[in-house]
N, C-alpha and C positions, 0 to 999 in steps of 0.2 A: 580429463573429460571435457569434450569438445561442446563450446556452447555456441548457438544458433540464434540471431538475432534478426529484427527487422524494425521499420519505423514505422509508426499507425498515427492519425491527426487524430485530435480531439478537440473539441469545443475549449480545451484550456489549455492548448500548444500539443506540440511535436511530443510522441512517446515512444521509447526505444522499450521493446520486449525481447527477453532471451529466455531462452530454455535447453534444456538436454532430451535423452532421449526419456527421464522419468517425470520428467513436468517443465511447470514456468518457474525460471531462475531470478528472475526480477521483472520489473516494472519501473520506467524512470522518469519522469518528464525532463525535456532539453533543461540545461543549465540547473539541474536541481542538486543541490549538495551531496555529497558522498555517491557520485556517479561514476560507474566504474569504470576503466580501460576497456576498451569492447575491440582494441586492434586486432588483437589473437582469435578473436571469433569470425563467425562465419557467418554473413550475411546472406540472408536465404528469403525468397516470395513464402513459401508456404513450407508448414512446418505443421503436424497436428498440434502441438499444444500453443504454438504461437497462432494457430488459424482461430483455434476454440478462443482464448484469451482474446481476441480481435474482435470477434463474435460477440462476448460478454461485453465487453470496452463499451462497443458502441448500443449494444441495449441497455448500458449502465445508465450511458448518458442523454438515451431517448427515453428512458423512465420505466423501464419495462424489464429490469434484472434488479430482485434485492440480495441475491445471493449468488457470489461466484462458484463457478462448480469447475474450474481447471486444476489439476491438481498442480501442488505446488512440488518445488524440488529442492531441498533444503542445502544449499553447497555454500552457505556465508554463516557467522556469525560465531560467537561466542555460547557456552552454553546458558549463560545471564538473557545475553541477546534473544536466545529462539525461547528462552522460557516469557520473555517479555512479549514477543511475537504470536505466542500462542495465547496469551491472555486478549492481545487486541482481536484474533480474529471472535472470540466470543462476544465481543460490543457489538449490540444490535442496532440496523440499520434506524437511523433518525437520534438516533442515543449520544452522548455524549457522556464521557468517564474523565476523571482527573487523573496528573501523574497521580500523585497520592495514593488514587484509588488503586491505578492500575499496581503501585506497590503494595498495597493492604492486599487484594487478589493474589502476590506471590509471599503471602509472609514476610514481606522485608519494609515495612512501613517506612524505616528512615531512609530509604534506597531508591524516592524520588525521584532524586539529579539523576540518579544511576539510567533511571526507569527512563528519563526525557533524552538521556543518550542513545540509550538502545532503540527507544520509538524513533531517533531522527534518522535511525540507520537501517530501518525496516528495507529491504530491498521489492518489497512489494508493493507501493502507492496505489492507493485506491481499492487493490484486489485483499491485502491485509490492511483493515482503513486505521492507519496511523494519524489522519483526520479527526476521527474522533473522539482523540486524547487533546484535552485542554488545559489551560491552569487553573490553578484557584480561584473560586469565585466563578468558575466557565469562562474566563478570561479568553482571548485567543490568542496563544503562544504557540511558537516552534512550529514549524513543519519544513520539511527539506526542500519541499516542493514551492514552497512561498505562501505566503499568507493568503495573497487575494485568492489563490488555488484552493485552499484549504477553507477560508470562505465559499468560496464559490460550491465546494462538495456539500457543505454543511446547507447549505439552503437549498441544492440540487437535490438533497436527501428529504429535507422536510418538506421540498414539495410532492415528492413520492407519497409521502404517508398521507396528504390532501386527497393523491390521486386514488389510492387503493380501496 
């Protein structure tokens, strides 16, 4: 399967977005952990899902988007990781849940460390809101894009709620 990609700018730095004919295959900040090797991918200036994602990311940062509609193409991950990412998609804008809560929703309450690892490998930063997962007692822990970005995303989303 061939991936196409392009870079876009955001208030939190440059982002690589990738897609195939089915949908968005990933979105990663520069220097993000678990950033894939894109050497074999094709850089483009336009592609339907990349263009849609770019518009949505801009709207998200401008405060005018609460839900991403770009279809995802699930080309990565184990079955467990995919199940975790499905739970992440259900976390509403402006809310956070703990890693333990994600594990409980999967009916695997003791798997919070495995949940943390799966959250960290989420290939769709922002779009699949892994930044909404926090540590016990709402502590700000773990984010493959960096804790400052996580903090900024949560503050941005909190400001949306004040404007809706």
